[in-house]
mmCIF file of the N, C-alpha and C atoms, coordinates in Angstrom:
data_MODEL
# 
_entry.id   MODEL 
# 
loop_
_atom_site.group_PDB 
_atom_site.id 
_atom_site.type_symbol 
_atom_site.label_atom_id 
_atom_site.label_alt_id 
_atom_site.label_comp_id 
_atom_site.label_asym_id 
_atom_site.label_entity_id 
_atom_site.label_seq_id 
_atom_site.pdbx_PDB_ins_code 
_atom_site.Cartn_x 
_atom_site.Cartn_y 
_atom_site.Cartn_z 
_atom_site.occupancy 
_atom_site.B_iso_or_equiv 
_atom_site.pdbx_formal_charge 
_atom_site.auth_seq_id 
_atom_site.auth_comp_id 
_atom_site.auth_asym_id 
_atom_site.auth_atom_id 
_atom_site.pdbx_PDB_model_num 
ATOM 1   N N  . UNK A 1 1  ? 84.467  -151.982 15.320 1.00 0.00 ? 1  UNK A N  1 
ATOM 2   C CA . UNK A 1 1  ? 85.386  -153.043 15.429 1.00 0.00 ? 1  UNK A CA 1 
ATOM 3   C C  . UNK A 1 1  ? 85.569  -153.963 14.326 1.00 0.00 ? 1  UNK A C  1 
ATOM 4   N N  . UNK A 1 2  ? 86.798  -154.229 13.892 1.00 0.00 ? 2  UNK A N  1 
ATOM 5   C CA . UNK A 1 2  ? 86.686  -155.132 12.742 1.00 0.00 ? 2  UNK A CA 1 
ATOM 6   C C  . UNK A 1 2  ? 88.002  -156.042 12.892 1.00 0.00 ? 2  UNK A C  1 
ATOM 7   N N  . UNK A 1 3  ? 87.975  -157.328 12.217 1.00 0.00 ? 3  UNK A N  1 
ATOM 8   C CA . UNK A 1 3  ? 89.196  -158.072 12.576 1.00 0.00 ? 3  UNK A CA 1 
ATOM 9   C C  . UNK A 1 3  ? 89.528  -158.755 11.231 1.00 0.00 ? 3  UNK A C  1 
ATOM 10  N N  . UNK A 1 4  ? 90.763  -158.795 11.025 1.00 0.00 ? 4  UNK A N  1 
ATOM 11  C CA . UNK A 1 4  ? 91.441  -159.382 9.774  1.00 0.00 ? 4  UNK A CA 1 
ATOM 12  C C  . UNK A 1 4  ? 92.473  -160.341 10.146 1.00 0.00 ? 4  UNK A C  1 
ATOM 13  N N  . UNK A 1 5  ? 93.199  -161.015 9.202  1.00 0.00 ? 5  UNK A N  1 
ATOM 14  C CA . UNK A 1 5  ? 94.202  -161.902 9.423  1.00 0.00 ? 5  UNK A CA 1 
ATOM 15  C C  . UNK A 1 5  ? 95.226  -161.283 8.718  1.00 0.00 ? 5  UNK A C  1 
ATOM 16  N N  . UNK A 1 6  ? 96.828  -161.133 9.331  1.00 0.00 ? 6  UNK A N  1 
ATOM 17  C CA . UNK A 1 6  ? 97.803  -160.372 8.711  1.00 0.00 ? 6  UNK A CA 1 
ATOM 18  C C  . UNK A 1 6  ? 98.844  -161.102 9.076  1.00 0.00 ? 6  UNK A C  1 
ATOM 19  N N  . UNK A 1 7  ? 99.838  -161.842 8.036  1.00 0.00 ? 7  UNK A N  1 
ATOM 20  C CA . UNK A 1 7  ? 100.831 -162.290 8.544  1.00 0.00 ? 7  UNK A CA 1 
ATOM 21  C C  . UNK A 1 7  ? 101.004 -163.389 9.621  1.00 0.00 ? 7  UNK A C  1 
ATOM 22  N N  . UNK A 1 8  ? 99.991  -164.144 9.582  1.00 0.00 ? 8  UNK A N  1 
ATOM 23  C CA . UNK A 1 8  ? 99.913  -165.467 10.649 1.00 0.00 ? 8  UNK A CA 1 
ATOM 24  C C  . UNK A 1 8  ? 99.116  -164.843 12.139 1.00 0.00 ? 8  UNK A C  1 
ATOM 25  N N  . UNK A 1 9  ? 98.759  -163.593 11.933 1.00 0.00 ? 9  UNK A N  1 
ATOM 26  C CA . UNK A 1 9  ? 98.205  -163.001 13.173 1.00 0.00 ? 9  UNK A CA 1 
ATOM 27  C C  . UNK A 1 9  ? 96.611  -162.524 12.757 1.00 0.00 ? 9  UNK A C  1 
ATOM 28  N N  . UNK A 1 10 ? 95.783  -162.503 13.674 1.00 0.00 ? 10 UNK A N  1 
ATOM 29  C CA . UNK A 1 10 ? 94.795  -161.683 13.913 1.00 0.00 ? 10 UNK A CA 1 
ATOM 30  C C  . UNK A 1 10 ? 94.838  -160.430 14.281 1.00 0.00 ? 10 UNK A C  1 
ATOM 31  N N  . UNK A 1 11 ? 94.397  -159.273 13.535 1.00 0.00 ? 11 UNK A N  1 
ATOM 32  C CA . UNK A 1 11 ? 94.358  -158.085 13.860 1.00 0.00 ? 11 UNK A CA 1 
ATOM 33  C C  . UNK A 1 11 ? 92.969  -157.441 14.297 1.00 0.00 ? 11 UNK A C  1 
ATOM 34  N N  . UNK A 1 12 ? 92.565  -157.384 15.514 1.00 0.00 ? 12 UNK A N  1 
ATOM 35  C CA . UNK A 1 12 ? 91.486  -156.550 15.904 1.00 0.00 ? 12 UNK A CA 1 
ATOM 36  C C  . UNK A 1 12 ? 91.653  -155.171 16.021 1.00 0.00 ? 12 UNK A C  1 
ATOM 37  N N  . UNK A 1 13 ? 90.631  -154.184 15.462 1.00 0.00 ? 13 UNK A N  1 
ATOM 38  C CA . UNK A 1 13 ? 90.691  -152.850 15.358 1.00 0.00 ? 13 UNK A CA 1 
ATOM 39  C C  . UNK A 1 13 ? 89.649  -152.335 15.983 1.00 0.00 ? 13 UNK A C  1 
ATOM 40  N N  . UNK A 1 14 ? 89.750  -151.528 17.196 1.00 0.00 ? 14 UNK A N  1 
ATOM 41  C CA . UNK A 1 14 ? 88.701  -150.717 18.038 1.00 0.00 ? 14 UNK A CA 1 
ATOM 42  C C  . UNK A 1 14 ? 88.868  -149.449 17.740 1.00 0.00 ? 14 UNK A C  1 
ATOM 43  N N  . UNK A 1 15 ? 87.781  -148.564 17.233 1.00 0.00 ? 15 UNK A N  1 
ATOM 44  C CA . UNK A 1 15 ? 87.926  -147.208 17.274 1.00 0.00 ? 15 UNK A CA 1 
ATOM 45  C C  . UNK A 1 15 ? 86.930  -146.486 18.173 1.00 0.00 ? 15 UNK A C  1 
ATOM 46  N N  . UNK A 1 16 ? 87.094  -145.505 18.438 1.00 0.00 ? 16 UNK A N  1 
ATOM 47  C CA . UNK A 1 16 ? 86.207  -144.510 19.313 1.00 0.00 ? 16 UNK A CA 1 
ATOM 48  C C  . UNK A 1 16 ? 85.983  -143.159 19.033 1.00 0.00 ? 16 UNK A C  1 
ATOM 49  N N  . UNK A 1 17 ? 85.028  -142.466 19.240 1.00 0.00 ? 17 UNK A N  1 
ATOM 50  C CA . UNK A 1 17 ? 84.879  -141.163 18.872 1.00 0.00 ? 17 UNK A CA 1 
ATOM 51  C C  . UNK A 1 17 ? 85.044  -140.300 20.098 1.00 0.00 ? 17 UNK A C  1 
ATOM 52  N N  . UNK A 1 18 ? 85.526  -140.683 21.062 1.00 0.00 ? 18 UNK A N  1 
ATOM 53  C CA . UNK A 1 18 ? 85.981  -139.696 22.148 1.00 0.00 ? 18 UNK A CA 1 
ATOM 54  C C  . UNK A 1 18 ? 86.868  -138.576 21.878 1.00 0.00 ? 18 UNK A C  1 
ATOM 55  N N  . UNK A 1 19 ? 87.196  -138.089 23.234 1.00 0.00 ? 19 UNK A N  1 
ATOM 56  C CA . UNK A 1 19 ? 87.995  -136.858 22.977 1.00 0.00 ? 19 UNK A CA 1 
ATOM 57  C C  . UNK A 1 19 ? 89.398  -137.137 22.588 1.00 0.00 ? 19 UNK A C  1 
ATOM 58  N N  . UNK A 1 20 ? 89.802  -138.471 22.660 1.00 0.00 ? 20 UNK A N  1 
ATOM 59  C CA . UNK A 1 20 ? 91.154  -138.866 22.102 1.00 0.00 ? 20 UNK A CA 1 
ATOM 60  C C  . UNK A 1 20 ? 92.041  -138.805 23.383 1.00 0.00 ? 20 UNK A C  1 
ATOM 61  N N  . UNK A 1 21 ? 93.046  -139.506 22.730 1.00 0.00 ? 21 UNK A N  1 
ATOM 62  C CA . UNK A 1 21 ? 94.335  -139.291 24.007 1.00 0.00 ? 21 UNK A CA 1 
ATOM 63  C C  . UNK A 1 21 ? 95.464  -138.468 23.585 1.00 0.00 ? 21 UNK A C  1 
ATOM 64  N N  . UNK A 1 22 ? 95.709  -137.520 24.513 1.00 0.00 ? 22 UNK A N  1 
ATOM 65  C CA . UNK A 1 22 ? 96.863  -136.458 24.157 1.00 0.00 ? 22 UNK A CA 1 
ATOM 66  C C  . UNK A 1 22 ? 97.953  -137.203 23.896 1.00 0.00 ? 22 UNK A C  1 
ATOM 67  N N  . UNK A 1 23 ? 98.795  -136.616 22.989 1.00 0.00 ? 23 UNK A N  1 
ATOM 68  C CA . UNK A 1 23 ? 99.944  -137.515 22.437 1.00 0.00 ? 23 UNK A CA 1 
ATOM 69  C C  . UNK A 1 23 ? 101.172 -137.747 23.575 1.00 0.00 ? 23 UNK A C  1 
ATOM 70  N N  . UNK A 1 24 ? 100.931 -136.964 24.851 1.00 0.00 ? 24 UNK A N  1 
ATOM 71  C CA . UNK A 1 24 ? 102.140 -136.822 26.078 1.00 0.00 ? 24 UNK A CA 1 
ATOM 72  C C  . UNK A 1 24 ? 101.320 -137.824 26.690 1.00 0.00 ? 24 UNK A C  1 
ATOM 73  N N  . UNK A 1 25 ? 100.361 -138.264 26.879 1.00 0.00 ? 25 UNK A N  1 
ATOM 74  C CA . UNK A 1 25 ? 99.831  -139.578 27.722 1.00 0.00 ? 25 UNK A CA 1 
ATOM 75  C C  . UNK A 1 25 ? 99.955  -140.872 26.978 1.00 0.00 ? 25 UNK A C  1 
ATOM 76  N N  . UNK A 1 26 ? 100.194 -141.059 25.777 1.00 0.00 ? 26 UNK A N  1 
ATOM 77  C CA . UNK A 1 26 ? 100.421 -142.437 24.935 1.00 0.00 ? 26 UNK A CA 1 
ATOM 78  C C  . UNK A 1 26 ? 101.096 -143.215 25.778 1.00 0.00 ? 26 UNK A C  1 
ATOM 79  N N  . UNK A 1 27 ? 102.384 -142.833 26.098 1.00 0.00 ? 27 UNK A N  1 
ATOM 80  C CA . UNK A 1 27 ? 103.253 -143.826 26.622 1.00 0.00 ? 27 UNK A CA 1 
ATOM 81  C C  . UNK A 1 27 ? 102.783 -144.336 27.982 1.00 0.00 ? 27 UNK A C  1 
ATOM 82  N N  . UNK A 1 28 ? 102.032 -143.697 28.547 1.00 0.00 ? 28 UNK A N  1 
ATOM 83  C CA . UNK A 1 28 ? 101.671 -144.052 29.782 1.00 0.00 ? 28 UNK A CA 1 
ATOM 84  C C  . UNK A 1 28 ? 100.133 -144.780 29.882 1.00 0.00 ? 28 UNK A C  1 
ATOM 85  N N  . UNK A 1 29 ? 99.453  -144.828 28.887 1.00 0.00 ? 29 UNK A N  1 
ATOM 86  C CA . UNK A 1 29 ? 98.071  -145.234 28.758 1.00 0.00 ? 29 UNK A CA 1 
ATOM 87  C C  . UNK A 1 29 ? 98.233  -146.764 29.452 1.00 0.00 ? 29 UNK A C  1 
ATOM 88  N N  . UNK A 1 30 ? 98.814  -147.480 29.438 1.00 0.00 ? 30 UNK A N  1 
ATOM 89  C CA . UNK A 1 30 ? 98.964  -148.980 29.639 1.00 0.00 ? 30 UNK A CA 1 
ATOM 90  C C  . UNK A 1 30 ? 99.454  -149.165 31.146 1.00 0.00 ? 30 UNK A C  1 
ATOM 91  N N  . UNK A 1 31 ? 99.813  -148.089 31.771 1.00 0.00 ? 31 UNK A N  1 
ATOM 92  C CA . UNK A 1 31 ? 100.185 -148.102 33.186 1.00 0.00 ? 31 UNK A CA 1 
ATOM 93  C C  . UNK A 1 31 ? 99.057  -148.238 34.174 1.00 0.00 ? 31 UNK A C  1 
ATOM 94  N N  . UNK A 1 32 ? 99.164  -149.173 35.008 1.00 0.00 ? 32 UNK A N  1 
ATOM 95  C CA . UNK A 1 32 ? 98.184  -149.476 35.956 1.00 0.00 ? 32 UNK A CA 1 
ATOM 96  C C  . UNK A 1 32 ? 97.908  -148.315 36.531 1.00 0.00 ? 32 UNK A C  1 
ATOM 97  N N  . UNK A 1 33 ? 96.584  -147.846 36.931 1.00 0.00 ? 33 UNK A N  1 
ATOM 98  C CA . UNK A 1 33 ? 96.251  -146.819 37.561 1.00 0.00 ? 33 UNK A CA 1 
ATOM 99  C C  . UNK A 1 33 ? 96.435  -145.300 37.051 1.00 0.00 ? 33 UNK A C  1 
ATOM 100 N N  . UNK A 1 34 ? 96.996  -145.273 35.839 1.00 0.00 ? 34 UNK A N  1 
ATOM 101 C CA . UNK A 1 34 ? 97.447  -144.143 35.326 1.00 0.00 ? 34 UNK A CA 1 
ATOM 102 C C  . UNK A 1 34 ? 95.752  -143.271 34.643 1.00 0.00 ? 34 UNK A C  1 
ATOM 103 N N  . UNK A 1 35 ? 95.640  -142.113 35.064 1.00 0.00 ? 35 UNK A N  1 
ATOM 104 C CA . UNK A 1 35 ? 94.544  -141.487 34.542 1.00 0.00 ? 35 UNK A CA 1 
ATOM 105 C C  . UNK A 1 35 ? 95.045  -140.223 34.060 1.00 0.00 ? 35 UNK A C  1 
ATOM 106 N N  . UNK A 1 36 ? 95.014  -139.734 32.754 1.00 0.00 ? 36 UNK A N  1 
ATOM 107 C CA . UNK A 1 36 ? 95.189  -138.430 32.195 1.00 0.00 ? 36 UNK A CA 1 
ATOM 108 C C  . UNK A 1 36 ? 94.622  -137.387 32.705 1.00 0.00 ? 36 UNK A C  1 
ATOM 109 N N  . UNK A 1 37 ? 94.985  -136.090 32.586 1.00 0.00 ? 37 UNK A N  1 
ATOM 110 C CA . UNK A 1 37 ? 94.343  -134.987 33.185 1.00 0.00 ? 37 UNK A CA 1 
ATOM 111 C C  . UNK A 1 37 ? 92.863  -134.912 32.634 1.00 0.00 ? 37 UNK A C  1 
ATOM 112 N N  . UNK A 1 38 ? 92.485  -135.124 31.231 1.00 0.00 ? 38 UNK A N  1 
ATOM 113 C CA . UNK A 1 38 ? 91.212  -135.120 30.596 1.00 0.00 ? 38 UNK A CA 1 
ATOM 114 C C  . UNK A 1 38 ? 90.084  -135.946 31.533 1.00 0.00 ? 38 UNK A C  1 
ATOM 115 N N  . UNK A 1 39 ? 90.909  -137.394 31.737 1.00 0.00 ? 39 UNK A N  1 
ATOM 116 C CA . UNK A 1 39 ? 89.935  -138.253 32.346 1.00 0.00 ? 39 UNK A CA 1 
ATOM 117 C C  . UNK A 1 39 ? 89.291  -138.348 33.623 1.00 0.00 ? 39 UNK A C  1 
ATOM 118 N N  . UNK A 1 40 ? 90.406  -137.238 34.451 1.00 0.00 ? 40 UNK A N  1 
ATOM 119 C CA . UNK A 1 40 ? 89.985  -137.115 35.762 1.00 0.00 ? 40 UNK A CA 1 
ATOM 120 C C  . UNK A 1 40 ? 88.647  -136.881 36.230 1.00 0.00 ? 40 UNK A C  1 
ATOM 121 N N  . UNK A 1 41 ? 87.700  -135.986 35.194 1.00 0.00 ? 41 UNK A N  1 
ATOM 122 C CA . UNK A 1 41 ? 86.435  -135.373 35.670 1.00 0.00 ? 41 UNK A CA 1 
ATOM 123 C C  . UNK A 1 41 ? 85.341  -136.624 35.306 1.00 0.00 ? 41 UNK A C  1 
ATOM 124 N N  . UNK A 1 42 ? 85.844  -137.930 34.991 1.00 0.00 ? 42 UNK A N  1 
ATOM 125 C CA . UNK A 1 42 ? 84.923  -138.821 34.502 1.00 0.00 ? 42 UNK A CA 1 
ATOM 126 C C  . UNK A 1 42 ? 85.294  -140.019 35.720 1.00 0.00 ? 42 UNK A C  1 
ATOM 127 N N  . UNK A 1 43 ? 84.206  -140.833 35.798 1.00 0.00 ? 43 UNK A N  1 
ATOM 128 C CA . UNK A 1 43 ? 84.618  -141.864 37.062 1.00 0.00 ? 43 UNK A CA 1 
ATOM 129 C C  . UNK A 1 43 ? 85.515  -143.023 36.270 1.00 0.00 ? 43 UNK A C  1 
ATOM 130 N N  . UNK A 1 44 ? 86.011  -143.569 37.135 1.00 0.00 ? 44 UNK A N  1 
ATOM 131 C CA . UNK A 1 44 ? 87.138  -144.652 36.763 1.00 0.00 ? 44 UNK A CA 1 
ATOM 132 C C  . UNK A 1 44 ? 88.496  -144.790 37.730 1.00 0.00 ? 44 UNK A C  1 
ATOM 133 N N  . UNK A 1 45 ? 88.983  -145.836 37.457 1.00 0.00 ? 45 UNK A N  1 
ATOM 134 C CA . UNK A 1 45 ? 90.166  -146.160 38.250 1.00 0.00 ? 45 UNK A CA 1 
ATOM 135 C C  . UNK A 1 45 ? 91.461  -146.016 37.607 1.00 0.00 ? 45 UNK A C  1 
ATOM 136 N N  . UNK A 1 46 ? 91.437  -146.268 36.276 1.00 0.00 ? 46 UNK A N  1 
ATOM 137 C CA . UNK A 1 46 ? 92.895  -146.227 35.794 1.00 0.00 ? 46 UNK A CA 1 
ATOM 138 C C  . UNK A 1 46 ? 93.171  -147.633 35.462 1.00 0.00 ? 46 UNK A C  1 
ATOM 139 N N  . UNK A 1 47 ? 92.131  -148.472 35.372 1.00 0.00 ? 47 UNK A N  1 
ATOM 140 C CA . UNK A 1 47 ? 92.539  -149.834 35.230 1.00 0.00 ? 47 UNK A CA 1 
ATOM 141 C C  . UNK A 1 47 ? 92.386  -150.598 33.878 1.00 0.00 ? 47 UNK A C  1 
ATOM 142 N N  . UNK A 1 48 ? 91.302  -150.009 33.100 1.00 0.00 ? 48 UNK A N  1 
ATOM 143 C CA . UNK A 1 48 ? 90.961  -150.688 32.004 1.00 0.00 ? 48 UNK A CA 1 
ATOM 144 C C  . UNK A 1 48 ? 91.875  -151.124 30.952 1.00 0.00 ? 48 UNK A C  1 
ATOM 145 N N  . UNK A 1 49 ? 92.556  -149.998 30.248 1.00 0.00 ? 49 UNK A N  1 
ATOM 146 C CA . UNK A 1 49 ? 93.634  -150.263 29.416 1.00 0.00 ? 49 UNK A CA 1 
ATOM 147 C C  . UNK A 1 49 ? 94.698  -151.172 29.964 1.00 0.00 ? 49 UNK A C  1 
ATOM 148 N N  . UNK A 1 50 ? 95.184  -151.286 31.431 1.00 0.00 ? 50 UNK A N  1 
ATOM 149 C CA . UNK A 1 50 ? 96.361  -151.979 31.638 1.00 0.00 ? 50 UNK A CA 1 
ATOM 150 C C  . UNK A 1 50 ? 95.785  -153.461 31.815 1.00 0.00 ? 50 UNK A C  1 
ATOM 151 N N  . UNK A 1 51 ? 94.555  -153.814 32.035 1.00 0.00 ? 51 UNK A N  1 
ATOM 152 C CA . UNK A 1 51 ? 93.863  -154.980 32.174 1.00 0.00 ? 51 UNK A CA 1 
ATOM 153 C C  . UNK A 1 51 ? 93.761  -155.510 30.648 1.00 0.00 ? 51 UNK A C  1 
ATOM 154 N N  . UNK A 1 52 ? 93.409  -154.614 29.727 1.00 0.00 ? 52 UNK A N  1 
ATOM 155 C CA . UNK A 1 52 ? 93.490  -155.063 28.352 1.00 0.00 ? 52 UNK A CA 1 
ATOM 156 C C  . UNK A 1 52 ? 94.581  -155.649 27.771 1.00 0.00 ? 52 UNK A C  1 
ATOM 157 N N  . UNK A 1 53 ? 95.793  -154.777 28.139 1.00 0.00 ? 53 UNK A N  1 
ATOM 158 C CA . UNK A 1 53 ? 97.124  -155.211 27.898 1.00 0.00 ? 53 UNK A CA 1 
ATOM 159 C C  . UNK A 1 53 ? 97.532  -156.553 28.404 1.00 0.00 ? 53 UNK A C  1 
ATOM 160 N N  . UNK A 1 54 ? 97.437  -156.499 29.752 1.00 0.00 ? 54 UNK A N  1 
ATOM 161 C CA . UNK A 1 54 ? 97.523  -158.051 30.406 1.00 0.00 ? 54 UNK A CA 1 
ATOM 162 C C  . UNK A 1 54 ? 97.070  -159.272 29.603 1.00 0.00 ? 54 UNK A C  1 
ATOM 163 N N  . UNK A 1 55 ? 95.564  -159.094 29.382 1.00 0.00 ? 55 UNK A N  1 
ATOM 164 C CA . UNK A 1 55 ? 94.831  -160.036 28.780 1.00 0.00 ? 55 UNK A CA 1 
ATOM 165 C C  . UNK A 1 55 ? 95.444  -160.423 27.437 1.00 0.00 ? 55 UNK A C  1 
ATOM 166 N N  . UNK A 1 56 ? 95.670  -159.271 26.571 1.00 0.00 ? 56 UNK A N  1 
ATOM 167 C CA . UNK A 1 56 ? 96.036  -159.641 25.228 1.00 0.00 ? 56 UNK A CA 1 
ATOM 168 C C  . UNK A 1 56 ? 97.697  -160.219 25.502 1.00 0.00 ? 56 UNK A C  1 
ATOM 169 N N  . UNK A 1 57 ? 98.663  -159.852 26.087 1.00 0.00 ? 57 UNK A N  1 
ATOM 170 C CA . UNK A 1 57 ? 99.790  -160.452 26.170 1.00 0.00 ? 57 UNK A CA 1 
ATOM 171 C C  . UNK A 1 57 ? 99.759  -161.714 26.722 1.00 0.00 ? 57 UNK A C  1 
ATOM 172 N N  . UNK A 1 58 ? 99.033  -162.300 27.774 1.00 0.00 ? 58 UNK A N  1 
ATOM 173 C CA . UNK A 1 58 ? 98.831  -163.525 28.387 1.00 0.00 ? 58 UNK A CA 1 
ATOM 174 C C  . UNK A 1 58 ? 98.203  -164.548 27.381 1.00 0.00 ? 58 UNK A C  1 
ATOM 175 N N  . UNK A 1 59 ? 97.697  -163.849 26.087 1.00 0.00 ? 59 UNK A N  1 
ATOM 176 C CA . UNK A 1 59 ? 97.532  -164.662 25.011 1.00 0.00 ? 59 UNK A CA 1 
ATOM 177 C C  . UNK A 1 59 ? 98.389  -164.796 23.966 1.00 0.00 ? 59 UNK A C  1 
ATOM 178 N N  . UNK A 1 60 ? 99.448  -163.995 24.351 1.00 0.00 ? 60 UNK A N  1 
ATOM 179 C CA . UNK A 1 60 ? 100.790 -164.278 22.948 1.00 0.00 ? 60 UNK A CA 1 
ATOM 180 C C  . UNK A 1 60 ? 100.399 -162.876 22.281 1.00 0.00 ? 60 UNK A C  1 
ATOM 181 N N  . UNK A 1 61 ? 99.699  -162.155 22.385 1.00 0.00 ? 61 UNK A N  1 
ATOM 182 C CA . UNK A 1 61 ? 99.560  -161.054 21.655 1.00 0.00 ? 61 UNK A CA 1 
ATOM 183 C C  . UNK A 1 61 ? 100.117 -159.583 22.017 1.00 0.00 ? 61 UNK A C  1 
ATOM 184 N N  . UNK A 1 62 ? 99.965  -158.703 21.208 1.00 0.00 ? 62 UNK A N  1 
ATOM 185 C CA . UNK A 1 62 ? 100.254 -157.238 21.537 1.00 0.00 ? 62 UNK A CA 1 
ATOM 186 C C  . UNK A 1 62 ? 99.174  -156.278 21.487 1.00 0.00 ? 62 UNK A C  1 
ATOM 187 N N  . UNK A 1 63 ? 99.531  -154.950 21.909 1.00 0.00 ? 63 UNK A N  1 
ATOM 188 C CA . UNK A 1 63 ? 98.341  -153.802 21.574 1.00 0.00 ? 63 UNK A CA 1 
ATOM 189 C C  . UNK A 1 63 ? 98.793  -152.802 21.352 1.00 0.00 ? 63 UNK A C  1 
ATOM 190 N N  . UNK A 1 64 ? 98.367  -151.923 20.641 1.00 0.00 ? 64 UNK A N  1 
ATOM 191 C CA . UNK A 1 64 ? 99.138  -150.470 20.040 1.00 0.00 ? 64 UNK A CA 1 
ATOM 192 C C  . UNK A 1 64 ? 97.578  -149.552 20.290 1.00 0.00 ? 64 UNK A C  1 
ATOM 193 N N  . UNK A 1 65 ? 98.032  -148.148 20.288 1.00 0.00 ? 65 UNK A N  1 
ATOM 194 C CA . UNK A 1 65 ? 96.925  -147.295 20.310 1.00 0.00 ? 65 UNK A CA 1 
ATOM 195 C C  . UNK A 1 65 ? 97.462  -146.061 19.634 1.00 0.00 ? 65 UNK A C  1 
ATOM 196 N N  . UNK A 1 66 ? 96.660  -145.337 18.693 1.00 0.00 ? 66 UNK A N  1 
ATOM 197 C CA . UNK A 1 66 ? 96.990  -144.050 18.097 1.00 0.00 ? 66 UNK A CA 1 
ATOM 198 C C  . UNK A 1 66 ? 95.708  -143.376 17.938 1.00 0.00 ? 66 UNK A C  1 
ATOM 199 N N  . UNK A 1 67 ? 95.890  -141.936 18.283 1.00 0.00 ? 67 UNK A N  1 
ATOM 200 C CA . UNK A 1 67 ? 95.014  -140.911 17.988 1.00 0.00 ? 67 UNK A CA 1 
ATOM 201 C C  . UNK A 1 67 ? 94.349  -141.053 16.665 1.00 0.00 ? 67 UNK A C  1 
ATOM 202 N N  . UNK A 1 68 ? 93.086  -140.924 16.605 1.00 0.00 ? 68 UNK A N  1 
ATOM 203 C CA . UNK A 1 68 ? 92.327  -140.671 15.245 1.00 0.00 ? 68 UNK A CA 1 
ATOM 204 C C  . UNK A 1 68 ? 92.458  -139.309 14.665 1.00 0.00 ? 68 UNK A C  1 
ATOM 205 N N  . UNK A 1 69 ? 92.504  -139.119 13.292 1.00 0.00 ? 69 UNK A N  1 
ATOM 206 C CA . UNK A 1 69 ? 92.391  -137.454 12.838 1.00 0.00 ? 69 UNK A CA 1 
ATOM 207 C C  . UNK A 1 69 ? 91.028  -136.937 13.100 1.00 0.00 ? 69 UNK A C  1 
ATOM 208 N N  . UNK A 1 70 ? 90.794  -135.915 13.618 1.00 0.00 ? 70 UNK A N  1 
ATOM 209 C CA . UNK A 1 70 ? 89.362  -135.324 13.985 1.00 0.00 ? 70 UNK A CA 1 
ATOM 210 C C  . UNK A 1 70 ? 88.879  -135.857 15.175 1.00 0.00 ? 70 UNK A C  1 
ATOM 211 N N  . UNK A 1 71 ? 89.660  -136.559 15.960 1.00 0.00 ? 71 UNK A N  1 
ATOM 212 C CA . UNK A 1 71 ? 88.946  -136.971 17.165 1.00 0.00 ? 71 UNK A CA 1 
ATOM 213 C C  . UNK A 1 71 ? 88.981  -138.367 17.521 1.00 0.00 ? 71 UNK A C  1 
ATOM 214 N N  . UNK A 1 72 ? 89.309  -139.091 18.690 1.00 0.00 ? 72 UNK A N  1 
ATOM 215 C CA . UNK A 1 72 ? 88.992  -140.285 19.059 1.00 0.00 ? 72 UNK A CA 1 
ATOM 216 C C  . UNK A 1 72 ? 90.382  -141.171 19.141 1.00 0.00 ? 72 UNK A C  1 
ATOM 217 N N  . UNK A 1 73 ? 90.082  -142.440 19.221 1.00 0.00 ? 73 UNK A N  1 
ATOM 218 C CA . UNK A 1 73 ? 91.494  -143.004 19.199 1.00 0.00 ? 73 UNK A CA 1 
ATOM 219 C C  . UNK A 1 73 ? 90.994  -144.597 18.743 1.00 0.00 ? 73 UNK A C  1 
ATOM 220 N N  . UNK A 1 74 ? 92.176  -145.044 18.341 1.00 0.00 ? 74 UNK A N  1 
ATOM 221 C CA . UNK A 1 74 ? 92.234  -146.436 17.432 1.00 0.00 ? 74 UNK A CA 1 
ATOM 222 C C  . UNK A 1 74 ? 93.229  -147.288 18.170 1.00 0.00 ? 74 UNK A C  1 
ATOM 223 N N  . UNK A 1 75 ? 92.738  -148.466 18.626 1.00 0.00 ? 75 UNK A N  1 
ATOM 224 C CA . UNK A 1 75 ? 93.367  -149.374 19.428 1.00 0.00 ? 75 UNK A CA 1 
ATOM 225 C C  . UNK A 1 75 ? 93.503  -150.681 18.448 1.00 0.00 ? 75 UNK A C  1 
ATOM 226 N N  . UNK A 1 76 ? 94.682  -151.222 18.365 1.00 0.00 ? 76 UNK A N  1 
ATOM 227 C CA . UNK A 1 76 ? 95.196  -152.405 17.425 1.00 0.00 ? 76 UNK A CA 1 
ATOM 228 C C  . UNK A 1 76 ? 95.370  -153.413 18.422 1.00 0.00 ? 76 UNK A C  1 
ATOM 229 N N  . UNK A 1 77 ? 94.853  -154.643 18.557 1.00 0.00 ? 77 UNK A N  1 
ATOM 230 C CA . UNK A 1 77 ? 95.303  -155.706 18.980 1.00 0.00 ? 77 UNK A CA 1 
ATOM 231 C C  . UNK A 1 77 ? 95.549  -157.032 18.232 1.00 0.00 ? 77 UNK A C  1 
ATOM 232 N N  . UNK A 1 78 ? 96.908  -157.421 18.272 1.00 0.00 ? 78 UNK A N  1 
ATOM 233 C CA . UNK A 1 78 ? 97.306  -158.556 17.725 1.00 0.00 ? 78 UNK A CA 1 
ATOM 234 C C  . UNK A 1 78 ? 97.145  -159.858 18.399 1.00 0.00 ? 78 UNK A C  1 
ATOM 235 N N  . UNK A 1 79 ? 96.674  -160.917 17.645 1.00 0.00 ? 79 UNK A N  1 
ATOM 236 C CA . UNK A 1 79 ? 97.068  -162.428 18.366 1.00 0.00 ? 79 UNK A CA 1 
ATOM 237 C C  . UNK A 1 79 ? 97.324  -163.370 17.368 1.00 0.00 ? 79 UNK A C  1 
ATOM 238 N N  . UNK A 1 80 ? 98.092  -164.109 18.164 1.00 0.00 ? 80 UNK A N  1 
ATOM 239 C CA . UNK A 1 80 ? 98.653  -165.257 16.947 1.00 0.00 ? 80 UNK A CA 1 
ATOM 240 C C  . UNK A 1 80 ? 97.621  -166.188 16.401 1.00 0.00 ? 80 UNK A C  1 
ATOM 241 N N  . UNK A 1 81 ? 97.607  -166.809 15.452 1.00 0.00 ? 81 UNK A N  1 
ATOM 242 C CA . UNK A 1 81 ? 96.348  -167.494 15.043 1.00 0.00 ? 81 UNK A CA 1 
ATOM 243 C C  . UNK A 1 81 ? 96.770  -168.925 15.721 1.00 0.00 ? 81 UNK A C  1 
# 
């Protein structure tokens, strides 16, 4: 995890080394109760990323997700200063 200031906002970057998010699932990962096909074999309710987005937006921020080359995901969280 890293944090930096850019254009009057704080950007927090969180990366993981998991299996990654399939491109077809990216538009839906923020939906409450959404679980992609790959994640169905793991415990969980599909609430985590929807809660992250709700908390970030409550603080006036935004969030994005991208696949990482070679596997894993990158999440960018932006907050106003």
